[in-house]
N, C-alpha and C positions, 0 to 999 in steps of 0.2 A: 913503710907500710900501712896502709888503712884496711880496714873492717866494714866493711857495708852489708847492705841486708836489704832485699825485696822481697815483697811482697806480691802474691798471683792471689786476684780478687775476683770472685763471681759477683759484682756489686749487684745491686738489685733498686728500688723505687721507695725506697724506707731511710732516709739519711741516718738516722737513729743507728736502725739496724749495722749500718756500713760502717759507721763510724766508731762502731762495739769490736768490730771487725779489726778494721786499723788500731784502735786503741789497744786492743790483746796483743797484735803484732808489733807494739813499739815496746810493750813489757818482756815480751820473746827477744826483739832486738837487742836491747840493755842488755837482759840478762845474759845473751850471747857474747857481749861485746861490742856491738856495731857500732861505729861513731855515726853513720845516715841509715833512715831506713826510707825506701824508694818505694814508692803505692803508683800502681795503674793513672793512666784518663780514667775520666769517669770518678774519682773513688767515691766519693760521697753520695753521688746521685747517678746513676744510670735508666734512661727513662726516655723513652723515642715517642710517647704519647705526650705530644706537647700539652696537651690542655691541662693533664694531669699532672704534666713536670711544673709547666707554669703557675699552679697553685700552689705547686712545695714551695718553689725560688721565691712568693711572694709573701709566702706565710712567716709570721714572726720569728719562730725560731729557728729556721734555718740558716737566717745571720749570724746565729749565737753560734752556730760552730767554729767559726773561724776563730775566737779567743778559746775554743775549747782545743780543738788543733793544736793553737801555739803551746797548748798549757802540758800538751802531751811532750812537747819536746823539751823544755824547760824544767818538767816535773822528772823527765828520763833520760835528762842530761844526751839527747841521743837526735840530733839534725834530724828534721821532716821533711823529707819530700814531696808534698802533695800532688801527682804525677798531673791532674787537674780536678775542677770541678765547677760547673757551669755556676756565672756569676749573671742576673739581670740587670741592666745598664738605665733600666728605668722609663727606656723609649720603644719600649716593646721589642728592642733584640736584646739578647744576652752574648755572651763571651766563654770561650773556652779557657779558661783561666789555672796555669802551675801557680803552685805556692810555695816556698820552700821558706821553713821555718826554722830560724837558727835556736842551738837549745841554751843558749848564751840568753832571750830572752830578746835580742834585736827586732825589730818591724820586720814579717816575713817581706821576700822579694819575689812579686809575682811575672810571671810571663803569659800573652794572649797569643793562643795558635794562631798563626798567620794564616795557612792555608786550608779553606774547605774543602771537605769529604764532598764533591757533589758528581756522582757517579753514575749509571746504573750494569749493574755486574749481571753475565750470562745468565748465572741461576736466577733471575729474578729479584735480583735486589736493588732497590732503588734507596739513592742517598742524598740529602739536600743539605747539608748544615748551611749553607750559604741564605738559605729560605728564614734561618732562628738565628746564627749565629753570626755579627760584627767580625772580621779579621782584625787578627793584631798587626800592627804597624812597625815594631821596631825588635830588634833581634836584643835578646838578653844573657846578661852572664853574670855572674857571683864569684868575684874574688873571696881568698882565703878560707875556703870550705876546706875539712879531714881530705877534700880531694883537689884539692887546689882551685884552679879557675875551671869555673862547672858552668856550662853551656845550655840552656831550655830549649828543646823543642815537644812539641807533640802528636804522634800520631801519625797523620797524614803527613807533616811535616818531612818526613822521614823521604819523601820521593821525591823532595828540593833539593839538588846537590848545591846550589848557589847560598841557601842559608845555612849548609857545613862547610860552605868552604869558608863565608865570614867567621863561621867560629873559630876553624882550625886559623885564617887569619889573627884571629884575637888572643891564638894561644891555647886554648882551653885545652886545659888535662883530664879532661870528661865533659860528655855530654848526657845528657839525660834525654830518653825516647820514651816517655810513659805511651801504653798503646790501649785500645781496644780495638783490636783488628778483627778483619772479620775474615774466617775458616778459609775461603777460597783464596783471599789475596795470600792472607796468611802461609798457606803452603807453598805459595807460588813464589813468594818473593821475600817473607819475611828474613830469613837468617843471611839471603845473601848480602841485600841491602844494610841491612844492619853492621856486617862483616866489612864490605864497600865503605860507609862511610865513617867508620873507624879508622881505615888504612888511610883513608883521603885527611882526614883532620890529624891524621898521629895523633890520637885519642884514644881512652878509653868512651866506651856507649853502655850507658848503662840504660835497660828497656827494660821496668815491670808492667806487666800488659795483664789484660783481663785474659779469663777464663770460662767457658761451658756455655751453658742454655744459661740465661737471664729472664727475671721476672718479666722484663718488653718484649720477650718473644725474640730479640735477638742470639747470635749464636757466636763466641769469640774464639780467637786460637788460642791462646796461653803463648807458651814457651818464651815464659821471661827470660832476658839472657843479660849476658856481661861479657863485653869482648875486648879484646887488649887491641892495643895501638897497632899492633903487628898482623889482627885480623884472626887471631885465633878467639875460639868461645872458652871462656872461662867458668861461665855455668850457663846450662839452660835446663829450665825446669820442669820441661816436658809441658805437653799435651791432656794432662789426664787426672787432675785438682788444683786446688786452691790451695796456698799458703804460704809459707816464709822459707828465705832460703840464704845462706849466709855468702858471701866474697870476698877473698884477700886480695885488697889495690896494690899492688909494688909500682910506685910511685916514679920507681929508677928505670922503670921500663919507659914512659915518656922518653926520656933525655936519649935513651940507649937506642931506640926503632929513629928519633927526627936524627940521629947522627949517625947512622948506618943509613938512613934512607932520606935524605937533607929535602922531600917533594914541598915541603910548606918554604923551607929559606928559597930553592930553586925555581917556585913559579915566577912566571912572567904574563905580563899584559897581552893577552891575544889581539894579532890588529884588528882593524874593521876588513 
């Protein structure tokens, strides 16, 4: 049995203020006995104003948050899974990058979001992530976490089953899906897709989410979830506020589900 904590945030445009929220959550996670704290997409900076965000990313202070986040993990002896934060590449493009900081001080494992959110919603919201962000090129997993083999995704990746098939084929025990889902897409698809991905991969899905009205004007759905390999929702933090919540993960459940329904073992290559 492993205990994890999820942080549901309303991140803003000030990295220091967002860091303070994460640091406070880490103290709570440690006090509550969590082995890993999961945070949402864009935990350290959520700002759709690209000019202002670029100034933040290029400041000397911003890069200093990475060692500070690592120190939170080692000081608290709780692994820290930062759902994502924007990182400037130096060529005018950014990446949306997840960081997993082990509590033993090893270098963080990173994953860059593969699928870009380029959409026009019926509500009038328009998003063009590819105008700023460079897509990731590689599937990422990490063995030996308190949850076993952990797979990484970010937000819009949720809509692409091939990525989760790859993580299932890698026999991930848990998959992280940090997000900043819009309200209309969250209401329509969030729960059903997370449950489907857990079932398909026969793995726990852990989805820490942004919530509420943010400084940059966007509104996010919340409902941070933990789903077990059978598709049962173990934790739903709702859409009414930010905060931290705990969930016990029964790792024996994975083998039980895969024995009852061995879809990963039964998978066949689809002929052309």
